[in-house]
N, CA, C and O atoms as a DFTB+ gen file, in Angstrom:
628 C
 N C O
     1  1     -16.823     -15.447      -4.463
     2  2     -16.232     -13.802      -4.625
     3  2     -17.456     -12.714      -4.713
     4  3     -18.258     -13.139      -5.545
     5  1     -17.909     -11.426      -4.143
     6  2     -18.671     -10.527      -3.693
     7  2     -17.873      -9.189      -4.810
     8  3     -16.784      -8.794      -4.392
     9  1     -18.268      -8.686      -5.836
    10  2     -17.718      -7.565      -5.830
    11  2     -18.435      -6.178      -4.580
    12  3     -19.422      -6.412      -3.883
    13  1     -17.866      -5.153      -4.556
    14  2     -17.577      -4.436      -3.154
    15  2     -17.455      -2.607      -3.456
    16  3     -16.305      -2.207      -3.634
    17  1     -18.231      -1.877      -3.494
    18  2     -17.643      -0.925      -3.935
    19  2     -17.352       0.129      -2.705
    20  3     -16.923       1.275      -2.845
    21  1     -17.700      -0.552      -1.414
    22  2     -16.525      -0.025      -0.669
    23  2     -16.143      -1.387       0.321
    24  3     -16.400      -2.587       0.416
    25  1     -15.610      -0.670       0.761
    26  2     -14.956      -1.774       2.857
    27  2     -15.976      -1.704       3.759
    28  3     -16.428      -0.651       3.307
    29  1     -16.538      -1.898       4.448
    30  2     -16.837      -1.671       6.169
    31  2     -15.559      -2.269       6.466
    32  3     -15.042      -3.225       5.887
    33  1     -15.163      -1.683       7.311
    34  2     -13.846      -2.458       7.650
    35  2     -14.909      -2.274      10.013
    36  3     -15.599      -1.502      10.677
    37  1     -14.400      -3.264      10.086
    38  2     -14.824      -1.998      11.889
    39  2     -13.578      -1.912      12.676
    40  3     -12.395      -2.098      12.390
    41  1     -14.419      -1.456      14.131
    42  2     -13.667      -0.608      14.698
    43  2     -12.087      -1.214      15.760
    44  3     -12.217      -1.822      16.823
    45  1     -11.497      -1.060      15.491
    46  2     -11.064      -1.413      16.055
    47  2     -10.309      -0.728      16.816
    48  3     -10.095       0.480      16.715
    49  1      -9.567      -1.981      18.168
    50  2      -9.668      -1.335      19.941
    51  2      -8.320      -0.324      20.339
    52  3      -8.119       0.481      21.249
    53  1      -7.096      -1.051      18.557
    54  2      -5.655      -0.891      18.909
    55  2      -5.842       0.848      17.792
    56  3      -4.835       1.440      17.403
    57  1      -7.341       1.376      17.464
    58  2      -6.893       1.924      16.474
    59  2      -6.151       3.041      15.802
    60  3      -5.981       4.245      15.991
    61  1      -5.797       2.166      14.972
    62  2      -4.959       2.499      13.541
    63  2      -6.213       1.737      12.189
    64  3      -7.271       1.143      12.392
    65  1      -5.676       2.005      11.158
    66  2      -6.321       1.765      10.104
    67  2      -6.047       0.318       9.505
    68  3      -6.604      -0.274       8.580
    69  1      -5.027      -0.044      10.324
    70  2      -4.213      -1.996       9.983
    71  2      -4.542      -2.457      10.798
    72  3      -4.293      -3.659      10.892
    73  1      -5.511      -1.593      12.179
    74  2      -5.617      -3.020      13.249
    75  2      -7.058      -2.832      12.195
    76  3      -7.292      -3.960      11.760
    77  1      -7.702      -2.208      11.847
    78  2      -9.325      -2.064      11.674
    79  2      -9.236      -3.414      10.462
    80  3      -9.934      -4.428      10.477
    81  1      -8.013      -3.004       9.316
    82  2      -8.169      -4.376       8.396
    83  2      -8.040      -5.407       8.817
    84  3      -8.624      -6.345       8.276
    85  1      -7.213      -5.609       9.955
    86  2      -6.366      -6.632      10.552
    87  2      -7.878      -7.644      11.008
    88  3      -8.366      -8.689      10.579
    89  1      -8.314      -6.438      12.342
    90  2      -9.735      -7.534      12.497
    91  2     -11.082      -7.617      10.291
    92  3     -12.227      -8.013      10.078
    93  1     -10.548      -7.321       9.822
    94  2     -11.837      -7.282       8.900
    95  2     -11.554      -8.161       8.406
    96  3     -12.542      -8.760       7.983
    97  1      -9.948      -8.995       8.035
    98  2      -9.646     -10.125       6.975
    99  2      -9.280     -11.609       9.197
   100  3      -8.527     -12.566       9.380
   101  1      -9.813     -11.235       9.704
   102  2      -9.438     -12.079      10.528
   103  2     -10.207     -13.547      10.657
   104  3     -11.072     -13.373       9.798
   105  1     -10.374     -14.473      11.020
   106  2     -10.608     -16.397      10.605
   107  2     -11.411     -15.943      12.696
   108  3     -11.005     -15.815      13.851
   109  1     -13.160     -15.870      11.587
   110  2     -14.019     -15.803      12.800
   111  2     -15.441     -17.390      12.663
   112  3     -15.954     -17.802      11.622
   113  1     -15.676     -17.879      14.032
   114  2     -16.109     -19.694      14.147
   115  2     -17.561     -18.270      13.541
   116  3     -17.873     -17.096      13.736
   117  1     -17.931     -19.344      12.847
   118  2     -20.053     -18.710      11.766
   119  2     -20.095     -20.284      12.295
   120  3     -19.173     -21.092      12.398
   121  1     -21.455     -20.412      12.581
   122  2     -21.716     -22.036      13.400
   123  2     -23.579     -21.830      12.173
   124  3     -24.301     -20.833      12.156
   125  1     -23.730     -22.783      11.590
   126  2     -24.602     -22.521      10.515
   127  2     -25.406     -24.230      10.880
   128  3     -25.263     -25.009      11.823
   129  1     -26.278     -24.277       9.595
   130  2     -27.165     -25.267      10.342
   131  2     -27.343     -25.830       9.052
   132  3     -28.293     -25.387       8.406
   133  1     -26.422     -26.980       8.377
   134  2     -25.861     -27.651       7.178
   135  2     -27.533     -28.790       6.689
   136  3     -27.882     -29.920       7.030
   137  1     -27.944     -28.089       6.081
   138  2     -28.765     -28.768       4.340
   139  2     -29.426     -29.633       4.510
   140  3     -30.573     -29.915       4.856
   141  1     -28.133     -30.244       4.081
   142  2     -28.087     -31.855       3.877
   143  2     -27.917     -32.555       4.615
   144  3     -28.005     -33.610       3.986
   145  1     -27.721     -32.791       5.568
   146  2     -27.549     -33.845       6.901
   147  2     -27.694     -33.103       7.997
   148  3     -26.989     -33.069       9.006
   149  1     -28.680     -32.497       7.720
   150  2     -29.274     -31.371       8.892
   151  2     -28.816     -31.383       9.987
   152  3     -29.605     -31.264      10.924
   153  1     -27.307     -31.540      10.272
   154  2     -26.484     -31.505      11.612
   155  2     -26.364     -29.579      10.933
   156  3     -26.411     -28.979       9.860
   157  1     -26.119     -29.165      13.034
   158  2     -25.174     -27.722      13.602
   159  2     -24.147     -27.738      12.544
   160  3     -24.597     -28.234      11.511
   161  1     -22.913     -27.361      12.455
   162  2     -21.869     -27.294      11.841
   163  2     -21.453     -26.113      12.539
   164  3     -22.099     -25.094      12.781
   165  1     -20.456     -26.365      12.779
   166  2     -19.441     -25.021      13.029
   167  2     -18.131     -24.797      12.075
   168  3     -17.334     -25.735      12.097
   169  1     -17.774     -23.612      11.187
   170  2     -17.273     -23.463      10.167
   171  2     -16.401     -22.383      10.876
   172  3     -16.613     -21.726      11.895
   173  1     -15.015     -22.419       9.732
   174  2     -14.258     -21.050      10.083
   175  2     -14.814     -19.495       8.441
   176  3     -15.129     -19.639       7.259
   177  1     -14.682     -18.498       9.161
   178  2     -14.840     -17.914       7.738
   179  2     -13.563     -16.720       7.993
   180  3     -13.435     -16.155       9.080
   181  1     -12.920     -16.527       7.149
   182  2     -12.393     -15.739       6.699
   183  2     -12.499     -15.185       5.260
   184  3     -12.612     -15.827       4.216
   185  1     -12.414     -13.364       5.506
   186  2     -12.623     -12.490       4.277
   187  2     -11.423     -12.083       3.964
   188  3     -10.399     -11.993       4.642
   189  1     -11.661     -11.832       2.816
   190  2      -9.388     -11.110       1.828
   191  2     -10.822     -10.836       0.033
   192  3     -11.824     -11.219      -0.572
   193  1      -9.204      -9.485       0.185
   194  2      -9.737      -9.292      -1.131
   195  2      -8.584     -10.102      -1.792
   196  3      -7.425     -10.424      -1.530
   197  1      -9.820     -10.322      -3.133
   198  2      -9.303     -11.080      -4.242
   199  2      -8.254     -10.162      -5.793
   200  3      -7.537     -10.550      -6.715
   201  1      -8.727      -8.936      -5.318
   202  2      -8.377      -8.170      -6.607
   203  2      -8.168      -6.506      -5.435
   204  3      -8.981      -6.563      -4.511
   205  1      -7.332      -5.283      -5.389
   206  2      -6.888      -3.733      -5.100
   207  2      -7.885      -3.585      -6.168
   208  3      -7.747      -4.123      -7.266
   209  1      -8.904      -2.842      -5.840
   210  2      -9.239      -1.358      -6.612
   211  2      -8.585      -0.627      -7.049
   212  3      -7.531      -0.423      -6.447
   213  1      -8.820       0.042      -8.140
   214  2      -7.606       1.307      -8.555
   215  2      -8.427       2.854      -7.144
   216  3      -7.659       3.486      -6.418
   217  1      -9.221       2.975      -7.133
   218  2      -9.583       3.798      -5.810
   219  2     -10.673       2.789      -4.249
   220  3     -11.714       2.184      -3.993
   221  1      -9.336       3.305      -3.672
   222  2     -10.244       2.442      -1.829
   223  2     -11.467       3.253      -1.408
   224  3     -11.310       4.406      -1.006
   225  1     -12.690       2.694      -1.484
   226  2     -13.174       3.868      -0.546
   227  2     -13.366       2.394       0.639
   228  3     -13.201       1.191       0.441
   229  1     -13.926       3.444       2.318
   230  2     -13.329       2.624       3.427
   231  2     -14.840       3.010       4.431
   232  3     -15.363       3.620       5.363
   233  1     -14.872       2.706       4.071
   234  2     -16.147       2.666       5.962
   235  2     -16.414       2.626       6.329
   236  3     -17.441       1.947       6.348
   237  1     -15.828       3.491       7.580
   238  2     -15.119       3.174       9.308
   239  2     -16.800       2.529       9.875
   240  3     -17.599       3.462       9.792
   241  1     -17.332       1.528      10.281
   242  2     -18.373       0.862      11.067
   243  2     -17.997       1.429      12.395
   244  3     -17.488       0.851      13.355
   245  1     -18.493       3.193      12.200
   246  2     -18.887       3.668      13.793
   247  2     -19.850       3.616      14.478
   248  3     -19.806       3.965      15.657
   249  1     -21.580       2.908      13.565
   250  2     -22.425       2.711      14.239
   251  2     -22.779       0.969      14.711
   252  3     -22.927      -0.076      14.078
   253  1     -22.813       1.417      16.387
   254  2     -23.069      -0.276      16.452
   255  2     -24.823      -0.386      17.037
   256  3     -25.212       0.669      17.538
   257  1     -25.495      -1.126      17.021
   258  2     -26.601      -1.183      16.692
   259  2     -27.357      -1.649      18.461
   260  3     -27.516      -2.859      18.620
   261  1     -27.813      -0.633      19.782
   262  2     -27.588      -1.385      21.036
   263  2     -29.559      -1.659      20.746
   264  3     -29.533      -2.888      20.810
   265  1     -30.257      -1.501      20.631
   266  2     -31.892      -1.607      20.258
   267  2     -32.333      -1.305      18.552
   268  3     -31.631      -0.673      17.763
   269  1     -33.505      -1.855      18.280
   270  2     -34.647      -1.635      17.609
   271  2     -34.200       0.020      17.158
   272  3     -33.573       0.321      16.143
   273  1     -34.615       0.792      18.014
   274  2     -34.446       2.141      17.119
   275  2     -33.735       3.554      17.731
   276  3     -33.928       4.768      17.676
   277  1     -32.181       1.986      18.748
   278  2     -30.941       3.412      18.980
   279  2     -29.802       1.933      18.142
   280  3     -29.904       0.726      17.926
   281  1     -28.876       2.958      17.946
   282  2     -27.544       3.336      17.473
   283  2     -26.719       4.051      17.894
   284  3     -26.646       5.256      17.654
   285  1     -26.070       3.491      18.499
   286  2     -24.407       4.561      19.637
   287  2     -23.262       4.314      18.852
   288  3     -22.796       3.262      18.416
   289  1     -22.890       5.521      18.755
   290  2     -21.311       5.975      17.504
   291  2     -20.061       5.386      18.382
   292  3     -19.844       5.389      19.594
   293  1     -19.432       4.949      17.419
   294  2     -17.832       4.701      18.413
   295  2     -17.708       5.994      17.653
   296  3     -18.088       6.175      16.496
   297  1     -16.908       7.206      18.748
   298  2     -15.882       7.778      18.393
   299  2     -14.664       8.132      18.895
   300  3     -14.336       9.270      19.232
   301  1     -13.499       6.401      18.975
   302  2     -12.624       6.914      18.553
   303  2     -11.094       7.294      17.869
   304  3     -10.597       6.242      17.467
   305  1     -10.221       8.426      17.619
   306  2     -10.203       8.737      17.008
   307  2      -9.221       7.577      16.100
   308  3      -8.435       6.884      16.746
   309  1      -9.331       7.368      14.244
   310  2      -8.650       5.631      13.856
   311  2      -7.824       6.457      12.877
   312  3      -8.196       7.095      11.892
   313  1      -6.369       6.252      13.500
   314  2      -4.808       6.718      12.928
   315  2      -4.935       6.281      11.680
   316  3      -5.579       5.232      11.673
   317  1      -4.481       6.749      10.227
   318  2      -4.757       6.056       8.934
   319  2      -4.389       7.160       8.078
   320  3      -5.105       8.161       8.050
   321  1      -3.381       7.078       7.404
   322  2      -1.687       7.476       7.125
   323  2      -2.370       8.250       5.962
   324  3      -3.555       8.003       5.738
   325  1      -1.547       9.401       5.014
   326  2      -2.153       9.945       4.359
   327  2      -1.400       9.636       2.935
   328  3      -1.607      10.243       1.884
   329  1      -0.391       8.454       3.156
   330  2       0.404       8.366       1.534
   331  2       1.142       7.306       2.379
   332  3       1.570       7.225       3.531
   333  1       1.070       6.199       0.800
   334  2       1.841       5.233       2.063
   335  2       0.535       4.588       2.661
   336  3       0.290       5.250       3.669
   337  1      -0.229       3.803       2.543
   338  2      -1.347       2.428       3.003
   339  2      -0.881       1.515       2.629
   340  3      -1.377       1.039       1.608
   341  1       0.033       0.969       3.118
   342  2       0.264      -0.834       2.667
   343  2      -0.559      -1.952       2.700
   344  3      -0.391      -2.736       3.634
   345  1      -1.125      -2.107       2.152
   346  2      -2.312      -3.132       2.058
   347  2      -2.111      -4.437       1.799
   348  3      -2.883      -5.387       1.933
   349  1      -0.565      -4.375       1.266
   350  2      -1.138      -5.835      -0.171
   351  2      -0.538      -7.153       0.980
   352  3       0.092      -7.998       0.345
   353  1      -0.600      -7.384       2.113
   354  2      -0.495      -8.271       3.457
   355  2      -1.849      -8.689       3.218
   356  3      -2.024      -9.668       2.493
   357  1      -2.663      -8.192       3.635
   358  2      -3.949      -7.810       3.039
   359  2      -5.303      -8.514       1.884
   360  3      -6.515      -8.722       1.934
   361  1      -4.091      -8.691       0.839
   362  2      -4.598      -9.025      -0.445
   363  2      -4.224     -10.383      -1.038
   364  3      -3.851     -11.282      -0.284
   365  1      -4.280     -10.508      -1.925
   366  2      -3.822     -11.624      -2.923
   367  2      -1.979     -11.779      -3.179
   368  3      -1.291     -12.716      -3.586
   369  1      -1.729     -10.736      -2.838
   370  2       0.308     -10.352      -2.830
   371  2       0.176      -9.740      -3.440
   372  3       0.990      -8.873      -3.122
   373  1      -0.594      -9.231      -4.726
   374  2      -0.205      -8.208      -5.512
   375  2      -0.015      -6.710      -4.532
   376  3      -0.514      -6.408      -3.448
   377  1       1.039      -5.875      -5.550
   378  2       1.234      -4.295      -4.213
   379  2       0.003      -3.767      -4.374
   380  3      -0.806      -3.649      -5.295
   381  1       0.124      -3.306      -2.532
   382  2      -1.366      -2.083      -2.701
   383  2      -1.020      -1.006      -2.266
   384  3      -1.607      -0.851      -1.195
   385  1      -0.482      -0.281      -2.455
   386  2      -0.618       1.082      -1.990
   387  2      -0.915       1.977      -2.552
   388  3      -0.947       2.154      -3.770
   389  1      -1.235       2.831      -1.500
   390  2      -2.857       4.187      -1.260
   391  2      -2.060       5.481      -0.432
   392  3      -1.334       5.527       0.561
   393  1      -2.573       6.441      -1.340
   394  2      -2.660       7.668      -0.650
   395  2      -3.850       8.025      -0.946
   396  3      -4.767       7.759      -1.723
   397  1      -3.524       8.828       0.046
   398  2      -5.263       9.267       0.759
   399  2      -5.647      10.901      -0.348
   400  3      -4.981      11.809      -0.845
   401  1      -7.199      10.470      -0.276
   402  2      -7.177      11.429      -1.305
   403  2      -8.282      12.953      -0.636
   404  3      -8.259      14.176      -0.503
   405  1      -9.213      11.632      -0.380
   406  2     -10.651      12.562       0.707
   407  2     -10.787      11.940       1.728
   408  3     -10.278      10.825       1.848
   409  1     -11.652      12.630       2.900
   410  2     -12.417      12.109       3.778
   411  2     -13.724      12.828       4.242
   412  3     -13.803      13.844       4.933
   413  1     -14.569      12.196       3.795
   414  2     -15.866      12.728       4.654
   415  2     -16.305      12.271       6.377
   416  3     -16.645      11.252       6.980
   417  1     -16.179      12.988       6.526
   418  2     -16.237      12.900       8.357
   419  2     -18.328      12.927       8.804
   420  3     -19.216      13.047       7.959
   421  1     -18.472      12.818       9.901
   422  2     -19.710      12.749      10.602
   423  2     -19.298      13.067      11.587
   424  3     -18.711      12.279      12.329
   425  1     -19.576      14.850      11.984
   426  2     -19.844      15.373      12.704
   427  2     -21.395      15.172      13.889
   428  3     -22.449      15.531      13.365
   429  1     -21.485      14.722      15.132
   430  2     -22.118      14.230      15.817
   431  2     -22.860      12.751      16.374
   432  3     -22.351      11.637      16.250
   433  1     -23.923      12.991      16.886
   434  2     -23.825      11.889      18.103
   435  2     -24.450      10.627      18.029
   436  3     -24.913      10.101      19.041
   437  1     -24.496      10.167      17.067
   438  2     -26.491       9.871      16.792
   439  2     -26.039       9.209      15.350
   440  3     -24.870       9.459      15.056
   441  1     -26.760       8.418      14.414
   442  2     -26.875       7.800      12.722
   443  2     -27.894       9.147      12.529
   444  3     -27.629       9.949      11.633
   445  1     -29.398       9.417      13.651
   446  2     -30.715      10.280      13.376
   447  2     -30.311      11.556      13.142
   448  3     -30.991      12.499      12.738
   449  1     -28.629      11.504      13.553
   450  2     -28.395      13.376      14.223
   451  2     -26.843      13.611      13.711
   452  3     -25.902      12.820      13.650
   453  1     -26.898      14.380      13.521
   454  2     -25.648      15.543      12.950
   455  2     -25.072      15.922      11.237
   456  3     -25.735      16.349      10.292
   457  1     -23.727      15.604      11.302
   458  2     -23.782      16.504       9.914
   459  2     -22.172      15.920       9.204
   460  3     -21.161      15.348       9.609
   461  1     -22.606      16.373       8.169
   462  2     -20.988      16.035       7.221
   463  2     -21.231      16.905       7.003
   464  3     -22.167      17.693       6.868
   465  1     -18.868      16.581       6.887
   466  2     -18.358      17.610       5.735
   467  2     -16.942      16.828       4.648
   468  3     -16.229      15.831       4.756
   469  1     -17.104      18.021       3.570
   470  2     -15.249      16.403       3.759
   471  2     -14.443      17.431       3.179
   472  3     -14.795      18.440       2.567
   473  1     -12.504      16.713       3.680
   474  2     -11.711      17.392       3.866
   475  2     -10.635      16.011       1.904
   476  3     -10.163      14.914       1.606
   477  1     -10.919      17.220       1.455
   478  2      -9.940      16.556       0.626
   479  2      -9.006      17.871      -0.154
   480  3      -8.946      19.100      -0.179
   481  1      -8.374      16.685      -0.729
   482  2      -7.038      17.639      -0.813
   483  2      -6.973      18.373      -2.888
   484  3      -7.375      17.888      -3.945
   485  1      -6.564      19.121      -2.682
   486  2      -6.991      19.578      -3.965
   487  2      -5.648      19.916      -4.261
   488  3      -5.494      20.454      -5.357
   489  1      -4.759      19.762      -3.655
   490  2      -3.454      19.972      -4.445
   491  2      -2.685      18.283      -3.751
   492  3      -3.032      17.271      -3.142
   493  1      -0.959      19.183      -4.632
   494  2      -0.172      18.314      -3.903
   495  2       0.071      18.906      -2.424
   496  3       0.871      19.829      -2.268
   497  1      -0.615      18.369      -1.383
   498  2      -0.352      19.050      -0.106
   499  2      -0.791      19.681       0.463
   500  3      -0.245      19.909       1.543
   501  1      -2.144      20.434       0.111
   502  2      -2.915      21.821       0.129
   503  2      -4.481      20.459       0.354
   504  3      -4.827      19.452      -0.264
   505  1      -4.875      21.024       1.266
   506  2      -5.921      20.136       1.492
   507  2      -7.130      21.264       1.833
   508  3      -6.887      22.365       2.327
   509  1      -8.503      20.775       1.472
   510  2      -9.542      21.963       1.838
   511  2     -10.866      21.619       3.109
   512  3     -10.789      20.474       3.554
   513  1     -11.473      22.074       3.419
   514  2     -12.662      21.618       4.143
   515  2     -14.020      21.837       3.336
   516  3     -13.805      22.438       2.283
   517  1     -15.462      21.487       3.558
   518  2     -16.077      21.641       2.081
   519  2     -17.306      21.370       2.817
   520  3     -17.921      20.370       2.448
   521  1     -17.757      21.997       3.706
   522  2     -18.692      22.468       4.462
   523  2     -20.006      23.298       3.999
   524  3     -20.171      24.510       4.144
   525  1     -21.046      22.226       3.314
   526  2     -22.294      22.571       2.616
   527  2     -21.006      24.329       1.843
   528  3     -19.793      24.482       1.704
   529  1     -22.050      25.070       1.619
   530  2     -21.520      26.122       0.718
   531  2     -20.453      26.576       1.897
   532  3     -20.936      27.238       2.815
   533  1     -19.125      26.291       1.943
   534  2     -18.227      27.252       2.162
   535  2     -16.894      25.998       2.715
   536  3     -16.873      25.063       3.515
   537  1     -15.603      26.828       1.480
   538  2     -15.173      25.685       1.423
   539  2     -13.844      26.846       1.763
   540  3     -13.629      28.039       1.550
   541  1     -13.034      25.513       2.514
   542  2     -11.457      26.505       3.046
   543  2     -10.334      26.333       3.317
   544  3     -10.322      26.244       4.545
   545  1      -9.501      26.241       3.005
   546  2      -8.178      25.378       3.128
   547  2      -7.509      25.346       4.890
   548  3      -7.411      26.239       5.732
   549  1      -7.129      23.821       4.908
   550  2      -6.917      23.234       6.274
   551  2      -5.908      23.112       6.708
   552  3      -5.206      23.362       5.729
   553  1      -5.020      22.822       7.785
   554  2      -3.798      22.293       7.720
   555  2      -3.441      20.795       7.349
   556  3      -4.433      20.170       6.973
   557  1      -2.817      20.411       7.356
   558  2      -3.163      18.661       6.842
   559  2      -2.504      18.040       8.671
   560  3      -1.535      17.288       8.773
   561  1      -2.941      18.333       9.341
   562  2      -3.378      18.334      10.606
   563  2      -4.721      18.409      11.189
   564  3      -5.024      18.151      12.354
   565  1      -5.613      18.858      10.082
   566  2      -6.822      18.566      10.489
   567  2      -7.309      17.298       9.090
   568  3      -8.456      17.346       8.645
   569  1      -6.623      16.593       8.721
   570  2      -7.197      15.767       7.975
   571  2      -7.785      14.352       8.674
   572  3      -8.741      13.634       8.383
   573  1      -6.572      14.278       9.935
   574  2      -7.368      12.739      10.759
   575  2      -7.602      13.495      12.176
   576  3      -6.975      14.309      12.854
   577  1      -9.371      12.494      12.306
   578  2      -9.953      13.368      13.109
   579  2     -10.806      11.976      13.434
   580  3     -11.107      11.165      12.559
   581  1     -11.257      11.792      15.325
   582  2     -12.231      11.201      15.610
   583  2     -13.780      11.534      14.519
   584  3     -14.651      10.667      14.452
   585  1     -13.863      12.352      14.045
   586  2     -15.025      12.659      12.932
   587  2     -14.541      11.371      12.117
   588  3     -15.433      10.537      12.280
   589  1     -13.519      10.822      11.303
   590  2     -13.576      10.618       9.542
   591  2     -14.434       9.153      10.116
   592  3     -14.393       8.643      11.235
   593  1     -15.367       8.632       8.622
   594  2     -16.018       8.025       8.898
   595  2     -15.634       6.781       7.100
   596  3     -15.436       5.595       6.836
   597  1     -15.745       8.178       6.351
   598  2     -15.537       7.324       5.370
   599  2     -14.089       8.044       4.464
   600  3     -14.028       9.222       4.110
   601  1     -13.006       6.982       4.227
   602  2     -11.843       7.716       3.487
   603  2     -11.569       7.252       2.108
   604  3     -11.510       6.078       1.742
   605  1     -11.412       8.293       1.404
   606  2     -11.243       7.791      -0.069
   607  2      -9.899       7.476      -0.563
   608  3      -9.968       8.024      -1.663
   609  1      -9.248       7.196      -0.530
   610  2      -8.125       5.910      -1.739
   611  2      -7.495       6.360      -2.913
   612  3      -8.362       6.693      -3.721
   613  1      -6.425       6.503      -3.329
   614  2      -5.601       5.806      -5.141
   615  2      -5.241       5.501      -4.955
   616  3      -4.672       5.700      -3.882
   617  1      -4.968       4.299      -5.919
   618  2      -3.838       3.171      -5.212
   619  2      -3.120       3.859      -6.504
   620  3      -3.534       4.007      -7.654
   621  1      -1.544       4.324      -5.710
   622  2      -0.367       4.240      -6.533
   623  2       0.091       3.837      -8.037
   624  3       0.073       2.613      -8.166
   625  1       0.454       4.454      -9.090
   626  2       0.653       4.002      -9.925
   627  2       1.741       2.721     -10.585
   628  3       1.683       2.414     -11.776
């Protein structure tokens, strides 16, 4: 067991948050060297969530290392729900339904450059963008974008 502050999800090819979770929990082969018998062993690795947190922070893995000095940014628009994100099937069986409260965006093309903004719910159904010292209301259709980098969800009680 390993406690986590946020889940780092791979950017899946189908481009929905559920697809990213499915890729996160998918079984994958792992080769390792067994120290007791000195054999090369092929095993299966699968990640699961043992207990869902009240506040779920999801970081989308948008940067892919290309060389020792360069990371390419993956910029597809990942579709994620504002309400009712049901992750029950990906965890220990207890209900895990979340509502979005904020999105941290990375605007730019590389890990070395870019600009961070946040869109947060300031009242039920009302969203605002926080951009340095500028705060302005935005329509709900601005919340989901190709710039989404970190998602902040709160579990329904």
